[in-house]
Kinemage of the C-alpha trace (Angstrom):
@kinemage 1
@onewidth
@group {chain A} dominant
@subgroup {mainchain}
@vectorlist {calphas} color= white
{ca met a 1} P 108.226 -8.689 -62.457
{ca pro a 2} L 107.530 -8.632 -58.866
{ca ala a 3} L 110.162 -9.991 -56.411
{ca thr a 4} L 110.129 -13.728 -55.203
{ca phe a 5} L 111.866 -15.704 -52.681
{ca arg a 6} L 114.172 -16.908 -55.345
{ca asp a 7} L 115.281 -13.421 -55.318
{ca phe a 8} L 115.610 -13.542 -51.544
{ca asp a 9} L 117.528 -16.734 -51.607
{ca ala a 10} L 119.944 -15.408 -54.120
{ca leu a 11} L 120.710 -12.393 -52.045
{ca val a 12} L 121.390 -14.550 -49.175
{ca glu a 13} L 123.683 -16.544 -51.162
{ca lys a 14} L 125.356 -13.632 -52.644
{ca arg a 15} L 125.870 -12.081 -49.121
{ca ala a 16} L 126.791 -15.341 -47.477
{ca ala a 17} L 130.293 -14.465 -46.648
{ca thr a 18} L 129.357 -10.960 -45.213
{ca leu a 19} L 126.429 -12.508 -43.095
{ca val a 20} L 128.644 -15.148 -41.390
{ca gly a 21} L 131.298 -12.514 -41.072
{ca glu a 22} L 128.956 -10.327 -38.986
{ca leu a 23} L 127.962 -13.215 -36.778
{ca lys a 24} L 131.883 -13.799 -36.177
{ca asp a 25} L 132.087 -10.313 -35.101
{ca leu a 26} L 129.293 -10.597 -32.620
{ca val a 27} L 130.343 -13.891 -31.159
{ca arg a 28} L 134.093 -12.553 -30.581
{ca leu a 29} L 132.681 -10.301 -27.694
{ca pro a 30} L 132.822 -12.373 -24.586
{ca thr a 31} L 129.482 -11.558 -23.216
{ca val a 32} L 129.288 -13.749 -20.270
{ca ser a 33} L 126.677 -12.363 -18.010
{ca ala a 34} L 127.951 -14.705 -14.968
{ca gln a 35} L 131.112 -12.574 -14.978
{ca his a 36} L 129.653 -9.318 -16.066
{ca ser a 37} L 131.784 -9.345 -19.085
{ca ala a 38} L 131.292 -7.050 -22.227
{ca ile a 39} L 127.632 -6.706 -21.275
{ca asp a 40} L 127.594 -2.871 -22.230
{ca glu a 41} L 129.915 -3.340 -25.284
{ca thr a 42} L 127.764 -6.023 -26.802
{ca ala a 43} L 124.348 -4.231 -26.140
{ca gln a 44} L 125.906 -1.209 -27.971
{ca ala a 45} L 126.792 -3.510 -30.979
{ca val a 46} L 123.559 -5.113 -31.162
{ca leu a 47} L 121.793 -1.729 -30.816
{ca ala a 48} L 123.873 -0.400 -33.642
{ca arg a 49} L 123.198 -3.695 -35.848
{ca ala a 50} L 119.467 -3.352 -35.120
{ca arg a 51} L 119.285 0.242 -36.409
{ca arg a 52} L 121.185 -0.666 -39.634
{ca ala a 53} L 118.385 -3.322 -40.118
{ca gly a 54} L 115.972 -0.339 -39.828
{ca val a 55} L 114.694 -0.912 -36.401
{ca asp a 56} L 113.980 2.152 -34.392
{ca ala a 57} L 115.714 0.610 -31.352
{ca val a 58} L 116.998 2.252 -27.974
{ca val a 59} L 118.344 0.706 -24.799
{ca glu a 60} L 116.433 0.742 -21.762
{ca ser a 61} L 116.873 -0.678 -18.289
{ca val a 62} L 115.177 -1.171 -14.897
{ca asp a 63} L 116.361 -1.568 -11.169
{ca asp a 64} L 120.016 -1.323 -12.363
{ca gly a 65} L 119.617 -4.345 -14.723
{ca pro a 66} L 121.644 -4.890 -17.818
{ca pro a 67} L 120.794 -2.766 -21.105
{ca thr a 68} L 117.797 -4.167 -22.739
{ca ile a 69} L 117.251 -3.213 -26.427
{ca val a 70} L 113.815 -2.864 -27.516
{ca gly a 71} L 112.367 -1.224 -30.831
{ca ser a 72} L 109.932 -1.829 -33.683
{ca thr a 73} L 109.960 -1.473 -37.436
{ca gly a 74} L 107.351 -1.862 -40.298
{ca ser a 75} L 103.777 -1.669 -40.291
{ca gly a 76} L 100.737 -3.855 -40.856
{ca ala a 77} L 97.732 -5.576 -39.418
{ca arg a 78} L 99.862 -8.066 -37.355
{ca thr a 79} L 102.728 -7.378 -34.988
{ca leu a 80} L 105.456 -9.838 -34.429
{ca leu a 81} L 107.852 -9.925 -31.159
{ca val a 82} L 111.309 -11.388 -31.619
{ca tyr a 83} L 112.847 -12.261 -28.346
{ca asp a 84} L 116.640 -13.022 -28.302
{ca his a 85} L 119.288 -12.628 -25.686
{ca tyr a 86} L 122.977 -11.346 -26.374
{ca asp a 87} L 124.464 -12.792 -23.266
{ca val a 88} L 126.194 -16.184 -23.335
{ca gln a 89} L 127.375 -18.904 -20.788
{ca pro a 90} L 131.039 -19.352 -19.275
{ca pro a 91} L 133.240 -21.156 -21.658
{ca asp a 92} L 134.529 -23.256 -18.932
{ca pro a 93} L 136.136 -26.097 -19.175
{ca leu a 94} L 138.551 -24.071 -21.594
{ca asp a 95} L 140.722 -27.181 -21.844
{ca glu a 96} L 137.992 -29.067 -23.549
{ca trp a 97} L 137.742 -26.557 -26.659
{ca glu a 98} L 139.489 -27.417 -29.622
{ca thr a 99} L 139.883 -23.741 -30.334
{ca pro a 100} L 139.552 -20.532 -28.170
{ca pro a 101} L 135.951 -20.051 -27.276
{ca phe a 102} L 135.840 -16.546 -28.461
{ca glu a 103} L 137.698 -16.921 -31.684
{ca pro a 104} L 135.002 -18.006 -34.227
{ca thr a 105} L 136.586 -20.921 -36.134
{ca glu a 106} L 135.241 -22.706 -39.382
{ca arg a 107} L 135.974 -26.430 -39.616
{ca asp a 108} L 134.605 -28.972 -41.992
{ca gly a 109} L 131.302 -26.548 -42.690
{ca tyr a 110} L 130.699 -25.791 -38.940
{ca leu a 111} L 131.315 -22.532 -37.101
{ca tyr a 112} L 132.715 -23.107 -33.487
{ca ala a 113} L 132.523 -20.335 -30.788
{ca arg a 114} L 130.647 -19.770 -27.359
{ca gly a 115} L 127.072 -18.212 -28.061
{ca val a 116} L 127.077 -18.805 -31.905
{ca ser a 117} L 124.113 -21.237 -31.139
{ca asp a 118} L 122.884 -19.786 -27.881
{ca asn a 119} L 121.794 -17.230 -28.946
{ca lys a 120} L 123.853 -14.821 -31.061
{ca gly a 121} L 123.414 -16.822 -34.193
{ca asn a 122} L 119.598 -16.545 -34.214
{ca leu a 123} L 119.693 -12.905 -33.016
{ca met a 124} L 121.883 -11.759 -35.818
{ca ala a 125} L 120.388 -14.092 -38.597
{ca arg a 126} L 116.840 -12.472 -37.906
{ca leu a 127} L 118.124 -9.004 -38.172
{ca gln a 128} L 119.838 -10.018 -41.409
{ca ala a 129} L 116.777 -11.396 -42.792
{ca leu a 130} L 114.753 -8.015 -41.759
{ca glu a 131} L 117.400 -5.998 -43.839
{ca leu a 132} L 117.453 -8.582 -46.816
{ca tyr a 133} L 113.591 -8.624 -46.921
{ca arg a 134} L 113.403 -4.855 -47.272
{ca glu a 135} L 116.017 -5.035 -49.939
{ca val a 136} L 114.155 -7.617 -51.986
{ca phe a 137} L 110.475 -6.890 -51.187
{ca gly a 138} L 110.205 -3.427 -50.143
{ca glu a 139} L 108.681 -2.276 -46.788
{ca leu a 140} L 107.782 -4.996 -44.254
{ca pro a 141} L 104.025 -6.092 -44.438
{ca leu a 142} L 103.786 -6.297 -40.599
{ca arg a 143} L 105.168 -4.605 -37.482
{ca val a 144} L 108.200 -6.322 -35.971
{ca arg a 145} L 109.165 -5.531 -32.482
{ca val a 146} L 112.419 -6.690 -30.956
{ca leu a 147} L 113.340 -7.658 -27.300
{ca tyr a 148} L 116.938 -8.357 -26.643
{ca glu a 149} L 118.043 -8.961 -22.884
{ca gly a 150} L 121.484 -9.395 -21.363
{ca glu a 151} L 120.878 -11.721 -18.468
{ca glu a 152} L 119.159 -14.653 -19.854
{ca glu a 153} L 121.800 -17.022 -18.907
{ca ile a 154} L 121.858 -16.090 -15.307
{ca gly a 155} L 117.986 -16.100 -14.816
{ca ser a 156} L 116.690 -12.843 -16.247
{ca ala a 157} L 116.197 -11.339 -12.956
{ca his a 158} L 115.067 -7.932 -14.265
{ca leu a 159} L 113.034 -9.114 -17.042
{ca his a 160} L 109.700 -9.289 -14.989
{ca ala a 161} L 110.110 -5.718 -14.007
{ca phe a 162} L 111.097 -4.692 -17.725
{ca val a 163} L 107.966 -6.132 -19.167
{ca gln a 164} L 105.620 -4.515 -16.605
{ca arg a 165} L 107.322 -1.149 -17.324
{ca tyr a 166} L 107.408 -1.313 -21.168
{ca ala a 167} L 104.656 -3.662 -21.969
{ca asp a 168} L 103.282 -1.241 -24.614
{ca arg a 169} L 106.533 -1.707 -26.473
{ca ile a 170} L 106.217 -5.188 -26.401
{ca arg a 171} L 102.795 -6.452 -27.103
{ca ala a 172} L 102.238 -8.364 -30.084
{ca asp a 173} L 100.090 -10.839 -31.894
{ca gly a 174} L 102.915 -13.630 -31.817
{ca cys a 175} L 106.205 -14.117 -30.964
{ca ile a 176} L 109.343 -16.033 -32.133
{ca trp a 177} L 111.523 -17.369 -29.323
{ca glu a 178} L 115.156 -17.308 -29.008
{ca ser a 179} L 116.220 -20.925 -29.877
{ca gly a 180} L 115.739 -23.841 -32.256
{ca tyr a 181} L 117.392 -26.429 -34.132
{ca lys a 182} L 117.406 -29.528 -36.486
{ca asp a 183} L 117.027 -32.700 -34.757
{ca ala a 184} L 119.623 -35.748 -34.693
{ca ala a 185} L 118.121 -36.847 -38.129
{ca gly a 186} L 118.619 -33.191 -39.689
{ca arg a 187} L 114.971 -32.396 -39.731
{ca pro a 188} L 113.809 -28.887 -38.781
{ca thr a 189} L 111.959 -28.549 -35.361
{ca leu a 190} L 109.402 -26.241 -34.135
{ca ser a 191} L 108.586 -25.909 -30.441
{ca leu a 192} L 105.385 -24.561 -28.773
{ca gly a 193} L 106.669 -23.795 -25.334
{ca leu a 194} L 109.442 -24.537 -22.884
{ca lys a 195} L 109.942 -26.103 -19.368
{ca gly a 196} L 110.614 -24.096 -16.619
{ca ile a 197} L 113.390 -24.283 -13.986
{ca ala a 198} L 114.087 -24.068 -10.326
{ca tyr a 199} L 117.815 -23.853 -9.331
{ca phe a 200} L 119.071 -24.468 -5.793
{ca gln a 201} L 122.354 -24.531 -3.838
{ca leu a 202} L 122.633 -27.348 -1.419
{ca arg a 203} L 125.209 -26.928 1.329
{ca val a 204} L 125.995 -28.989 4.783
{ca arg a 205} L 128.697 -28.579 7.520
{ca gly a 206} L 129.975 -31.632 9.317
{ca ile a 207} L 132.682 -30.465 11.532
{ca ala a 208} L 134.422 -26.862 12.136
{ca lys a 209} L 137.102 -27.264 9.768
{ca asp a 210} L 138.894 -30.161 7.420
{ca ala a 211} L 140.376 -32.972 9.470
{ca his a 212} L 142.671 -36.052 8.952
{ca ser a 213} L 140.802 -38.821 7.552
{ca ser a 214} L 141.733 -40.931 10.341
{ca leu a 215} L 139.201 -39.302 12.349
{ca ala a 216} L 136.216 -40.656 10.080
{ca thr a 217} L 135.831 -43.421 12.680
{ca ile a 218} L 134.183 -40.751 14.919
{ca leu a 219} L 133.552 -37.472 13.168
{ca pro a 220} L 130.792 -36.954 10.583
{ca asn a 221} L 131.820 -36.477 6.795
{ca ala a 222} L 130.071 -33.591 5.235
{ca ala a 223} L 130.435 -35.070 1.842
{ca trp a 224} L 128.716 -38.394 2.898
{ca arg a 225} L 125.983 -36.396 4.592
{ca leu a 226} L 125.049 -34.617 1.350
{ca val a 227} L 125.386 -37.804 -0.730
{ca trp a 228} L 123.027 -39.595 1.725
{ca ala a 229} L 120.539 -36.353 1.281
{ca leu a 230} L 120.780 -36.516 -2.519
{ca ser a 231} L 120.128 -40.015 -2.910
{ca thr a 232} L 116.754 -39.558 -1.466
{ca leu a 233} L 115.624 -37.415 -4.498
{ca lys a 234} L 115.918 -39.967 -7.136
{ca asn a 235} L 115.965 -43.787 -7.199
{ca ala a 236} L 117.857 -46.058 -9.124
{ca arg a 237} L 115.354 -46.188 -11.755
{ca asp a 238} L 115.814 -42.259 -12.517
{ca glu a 239} L 112.300 -41.548 -11.207
{ca ile a 240} L 112.052 -38.543 -8.894
{ca thr a 241} L 111.054 -39.205 -5.286
{ca val a 242} L 110.696 -35.947 -3.841
{ca asp a 243} L 107.486 -36.179 -1.770
{ca gly a 244} L 104.547 -34.999 -3.537
{ca leu a 245} L 106.319 -33.495 -6.698
{ca met a 246} L 105.024 -35.803 -9.377
{ca asp a 247} L 101.683 -35.548 -8.055
{ca his a 248} L 101.531 -32.047 -9.618
{ca val a 249} L 102.643 -33.076 -12.896
{ca arg a 250} L 99.739 -33.325 -15.542
{ca thr a 251} L 99.067 -36.938 -16.896
{ca pro a 252} L 99.533 -36.818 -20.600
{ca ser a 253} L 96.124 -36.074 -22.469
{ca arg a 254} L 95.088 -38.272 -25.592
{ca ser a 255} L 96.111 -35.469 -27.762
{ca asp a 256} L 99.575 -35.235 -26.058
{ca leu a 257} L 100.014 -38.882 -26.686
{ca ala a 258} L 98.864 -38.848 -30.143
{ca leu a 259} L 101.313 -35.887 -30.791
{ca leu a 260} L 104.059 -37.752 -29.266
{ca asp a 261} L 103.304 -40.963 -31.050
{ca ala a 262} L 103.446 -39.283 -34.227
{ca leu a 263} L 106.583 -37.167 -33.485
{ca pro a 264} L 109.754 -38.472 -35.233
{ca phe a 265} L 112.562 -39.021 -32.669
{ca asp a 266} L 115.771 -40.723 -34.009
{ca glu a 267} L 116.832 -42.809 -31.055
{ca ala a 268} L 119.901 -44.593 -32.580
{ca glu a 269} L 121.382 -41.189 -33.851
{ca thr a 270} L 120.467 -39.266 -30.466
{ca ala a 271} L 122.172 -42.213 -28.482
{ca lys a 272} L 125.148 -42.239 -30.666
{ca leu a 273} L 125.433 -38.432 -30.500
{ca his a 274} L 125.619 -38.605 -26.764
{ca gly a 275} L 127.819 -41.758 -26.637
{ca val a 276} L 125.305 -43.974 -24.862
{ca arg a 277} L 123.939 -47.464 -25.877
{ca gly a 278} L 120.346 -46.650 -24.499
{ca phe a 279} L 118.220 -44.118 -22.583
{ca ser a 280} L 116.990 -43.924 -18.828
{ca arg a 281} L 114.909 -46.952 -17.678
{ca gly a 282} L 115.671 -48.400 -21.066
{ca leu a 283} L 112.595 -46.394 -22.375
{ca thr a 284} L 111.961 -46.447 -26.118
{ca gly a 285} L 109.063 -45.022 -28.326
{ca thr a 286} L 106.404 -42.918 -26.987
{ca pro a 287} L 107.240 -43.591 -23.436
{ca leu a 288} L 110.637 -42.102 -24.007
{ca lys a 289} L 108.989 -39.047 -25.673
{ca val a 290} L 106.601 -38.525 -22.904
{ca lys a 291} L 109.652 -38.686 -20.302
{ca his a 292} L 111.725 -36.229 -22.350
{ca phe a 293} L 108.917 -33.612 -23.216
{ca leu a 294} L 106.289 -33.974 -20.491
{ca glu a 295} L 108.136 -34.898 -17.241
{ca pro a 296} L 110.375 -32.744 -14.955
{ca thr a 297} L 114.001 -33.327 -14.292
{ca cys a 298} L 115.927 -33.353 -11.019
{ca thr a 299} L 119.689 -32.912 -11.978
{ca ile a 300} L 122.757 -32.614 -9.776
{ca cys a 301} L 124.950 -30.080 -11.745
{ca gly a 302} L 127.711 -30.001 -9.542
{ca leu a 303} L 129.325 -31.340 -6.404
{ca thr a 304} L 131.913 -29.821 -4.378
{ca ser a 305} L 133.681 -31.194 -1.147
{ca gly a 306} L 137.192 -31.783 -0.016
{ca tyr a 307} L 140.337 -32.118 -1.953
{ca ala a 308} L 140.106 -32.681 -5.802
{ca gly a 309} L 143.545 -31.514 -7.093
{ca glu a 310} L 146.182 -33.695 -8.283
{ca gly a 311} L 147.385 -36.694 -6.328
{ca ser a 312} L 145.988 -37.578 -2.921
{ca lys a 313} L 145.330 -35.716 0.280
{ca thr a 314} L 143.701 -37.949 3.116
{ca val a 315} L 141.376 -35.384 4.351
{ca leu a 316} L 137.776 -35.436 6.110
{ca pro a 317} L 135.748 -32.607 4.535
{ca ala a 318} L 134.063 -30.145 6.842
{ca val a 319} L 131.832 -28.750 4.232
{ca ala a 320} L 130.180 -30.138 0.936
{ca ser a 321} L 127.693 -28.438 -1.518
{ca ala a 322} L 125.747 -29.416 -4.383
{ca lys a 323} L 124.197 -27.283 -7.307
{ca leu a 324} L 120.724 -28.837 -8.396
{ca asp a 325} L 118.136 -27.956 -10.942
{ca phe a 326} L 114.766 -29.194 -11.776
{ca arg a 327} L 113.215 -28.631 -15.127
{ca leu a 328} L 109.588 -27.784 -14.833
{ca val a 329} L 106.560 -29.058 -16.613
{ca pro a 330} L 102.953 -27.613 -15.861
{ca asp a 331} L 101.759 -27.300 -13.109
{ca leu a 332} L 105.029 -27.170 -11.346
{ca thr a 333} L 106.364 -23.714 -9.978
{ca pro a 334} L 109.918 -22.880 -8.578
{ca glu a 335} L 108.209 -21.842 -5.390
{ca leu a 336} L 106.514 -25.130 -5.052
{ca val a 337} L 109.358 -27.089 -5.671
{ca ala a 338} L 111.414 -25.233 -2.998
{ca asp a 339} L 108.670 -25.930 -0.683
{ca leu a 340} L 108.446 -29.670 -1.411
{ca leu a 341} L 112.245 -30.014 -1.350
{ca arg a 342} L 112.732 -28.377 2.105
{ca lys a 343} L 109.918 -30.597 3.573
{ca his a 344} L 111.055 -33.820 1.899
{ca leu a 345} L 114.720 -33.306 3.550
{ca asp a 346} L 113.257 -32.455 6.869
{ca arg a 347} L 111.172 -35.541 7.032
{ca arg a 348} L 114.090 -37.529 6.627
{ca gly a 349} L 116.089 -35.641 9.108
{ca phe a 350} L 118.176 -33.641 6.836
{ca thr a 351} L 117.330 -30.440 8.622
{ca asp a 352} L 121.167 -29.684 8.687
{ca val a 353} L 121.116 -29.549 4.723
{ca glu a 354} L 120.837 -25.850 3.652
{ca val a 355} L 118.474 -25.395 0.698
{ca glu a 356} L 119.394 -21.894 -1.017
{ca pro a 357} L 117.089 -21.301 -3.949
{ca ala a 358} L 118.736 -19.308 -7.038
{ca his a 359} L 116.931 -18.462 -10.082
{ca gly a 360} L 113.436 -19.889 -11.160
{ca glu a 361} L 111.351 -19.626 -14.140
{ca leu a 362} L 107.866 -20.883 -14.941
{ca pro a 363} L 107.087 -23.467 -17.725
{ca ser a 364} L 105.181 -22.043 -20.763
{ca arg a 365} L 103.112 -24.050 -23.403
{ca trp a 366} L 100.992 -22.885 -26.379
{ca pro a 367} L 98.786 -24.562 -28.770
{ca ala a 368} L 99.716 -25.623 -32.120
{ca asp a 369} L 96.830 -24.091 -34.051
{ca thr a 370} L 97.795 -20.375 -33.275
{ca glu a 371} L 98.561 -17.990 -36.210
{ca val a 372} L 102.212 -17.730 -35.337
{ca ala a 373} L 102.596 -21.483 -35.112
{ca gln a 374} L 100.993 -22.122 -38.372
{ca ala a 375} L 102.953 -19.488 -40.139
{ca ala a 376} L 106.178 -21.083 -38.652
{ca val a 377} L 105.114 -24.492 -40.191
{ca ser a 378} L 104.668 -22.844 -43.611
{ca ala a 379} L 107.673 -20.948 -43.541
{ca leu a 380} L 109.752 -24.117 -42.498
{ca arg a 381} L 108.039 -26.273 -44.997
{ca ala a 382} L 108.813 -23.762 -47.780
{ca thr a 383} L 112.549 -23.350 -46.796
{ca tyr a 384} L 113.328 -26.879 -46.232
{ca gly a 385} L 110.970 -28.745 -48.443
{ca thr a 386} L 109.542 -30.934 -45.631
{ca asp a 387} L 107.244 -30.570 -42.616
{ca pro a 388} L 108.903 -29.597 -39.398
{ca val a 389} L 108.890 -31.779 -36.349
{ca val a 390} L 106.684 -30.111 -33.881
{ca tyr a 391} L 107.597 -30.352 -30.096
{ca pro a 392} L 105.065 -29.383 -27.425
{ca leu a 393} L 107.766 -28.161 -25.352
{ca met a 394} L 111.482 -27.328 -25.782
{ca val a 395} L 113.063 -29.343 -23.086
{ca gly a 396} L 115.325 -26.259 -21.960
{ca ser a 397} L 114.005 -23.282 -19.961
{ca gly a 398} L 113.806 -19.461 -20.419
{ca pro a 399} L 111.757 -16.660 -19.439
{ca met a 400} L 109.007 -17.113 -21.979
{ca ala a 401} L 106.371 -17.030 -19.290
{ca gln a 402} L 107.542 -13.699 -18.000
{ca val a 403} L 106.932 -12.246 -21.459
{ca cys a 404} L 104.502 -14.199 -23.370
{ca asp a 405} L 102.412 -15.436 -20.649
{ca ala a 406} L 102.255 -12.214 -18.963
{ca leu a 407} L 101.136 -10.522 -22.115
{ca arg a 408} L 99.241 -13.290 -23.744
{ca ile a 409} L 101.495 -13.659 -26.838
{ca pro a 410} L 101.261 -17.089 -28.592
{ca val a 411} L 104.773 -18.149 -29.212
{ca val a 412} L 106.808 -20.293 -31.438
{ca gly a 413} L 110.609 -21.317 -31.657
{ca phe a 414} L 112.652 -22.309 -34.313
{ca gly a 415} L 116.321 -21.566 -35.398
{ca ser a 416} L 119.830 -22.292 -36.687
{ca gly a 417} L 121.021 -24.855 -34.196
{ca asn a 418} L 121.447 -28.630 -34.547
{ca ala a 419} L 121.096 -31.479 -32.096
{ca gly a 420} L 124.924 -31.562 -31.681
{ca ser a 421} L 125.311 -27.600 -31.244
{ca ala a 422} L 126.691 -28.196 -27.670
{ca asn a 423} L 124.810 -25.252 -26.023
{ca his a 424} L 126.439 -24.498 -22.752
{ca ala a 425} L 129.226 -26.931 -23.383
{ca pro a 426} L 132.626 -26.731 -24.811
{ca asn a 427} L 132.875 -26.439 -28.614
{ca glu a 428} L 129.567 -24.865 -29.264
{ca asn a 429} L 128.667 -24.714 -33.086
{ca ile a 430} L 126.315 -24.387 -35.828
{ca lys a 431} L 126.346 -25.361 -39.376
{ca val a 432} L 127.223 -22.372 -41.579
{ca ser a 433} L 124.573 -23.815 -44.146
{ca asp a 434} L 121.876 -23.966 -41.127
{ca tyr a 435} L 122.702 -20.435 -40.330
{ca leu a 436} L 122.059 -19.298 -43.891
{ca asp a 437} L 118.944 -21.418 -44.060
{ca his a 438} L 117.613 -19.588 -40.857
{ca val a 439} L 118.040 -16.265 -42.528
{ca arg a 440} L 115.976 -17.836 -45.435
{ca ala a 441} L 113.212 -19.372 -43.189
{ca phe a 442} L 112.987 -16.205 -41.230
{ca gly a 443} L 112.411 -14.084 -44.420
{ca arg a 444} L 109.495 -16.468 -45.065
{ca phe a 445} L 108.045 -16.455 -41.499
{ca leu a 446} L 107.689 -12.600 -41.840
{ca his a 447} L 105.835 -13.047 -45.137
{ca thr a 448} L 103.480 -15.812 -43.962
{ca phe a 449} L 102.790 -14.341 -40.550
{ca ala a 450} L 101.804 -11.145 -42.389
{ca gly a 451} L 99.185 -13.070 -44.067
{ca arg a 452} L 101.129 -13.450 -47.538
{ca ala a 453} L 101.025 -16.396 -49.594
{ca leu a 454} L 104.561 -17.996 -50.488
């Protein structure tokens, strides 16, 4: 009898301990790109695992960038690109982790470790699905190309040049992006793009060096100066007030509103998950979803000034700085936001506030009727027994435009995370059963994108 996905699922279940064990081995590597930690070691580990899965993979790099793994396997009428990254965020603050971040620990059905959700879990699950698919069904019915980079968490500075140089190894008919998760109600989700980002460091100096706070009667305070500047960027209603910025944000179309109106969003569970009673501006329903998915953000990510140690120190700080990010939607670009921010501050007399742009990425959005999106819907429906929740954009950011927009590759995202996975935060986690489900879902996705019926 020909093999079926019952056979595939049975093999996933039989190998479950081995599959999870391989993920644990990968997340033990402290691959923090911001600290240049374990990059080469992890790249070699991923390369070896890709080759064991049957991928003809090699390591390439451009302009002294980190090792990037590319390769292909299988053959068929269609080509799928699999994009993942093997680097992770710094684990700080360490004292908020219940167990060490690079010692993967299972508790109550969940696996905790830095990078287990973002993004080593999806990377490993997809390689394992490739291997198991071959074992059950034989040769892949399509060509699969992989692109694994090592600096996504610090802005993918070398990816644009890499894509230009190695475009012929990356081009595909569709792409599955790195991440995805179940929503707060436990429903599988699928995203059709993501927001961009513009990151800045703001800095202001008031006096030559820190002084006694009694001199605050006559000397400027850098911390207050920065707070006053920052307060002009948003108002008390959580509305962005940077001059002209919102003029570049597209008004939601009728189809956008219809999509969001029908999109399930568990407000009560989401609020509970984050320990709040309600959301910004008191929004609910479709207006809340419009703000969440189709509007930009302006976020103070960190503030530094004066003395913040134990006890008290009466000091007048000389310098204050802030880290600021904007999540971007069409038609905002990092360059446009930088220009608007500088001019906005200058008009209000804050010419002394330095604005240093850091990394930036464009937003990317794709239609719901592409072949790769429809294949993903079918695969998730078959795996979970329910239609996935389709998001117009993933509210996070990444270098999707550098890859998929540049090469005109339609894209979709789904994965093994959950609404409480705590990406970029202490106690990052995935549910072990969700991880195994992603192996199962990705196997079906390969099948459906190749044009085969489930």
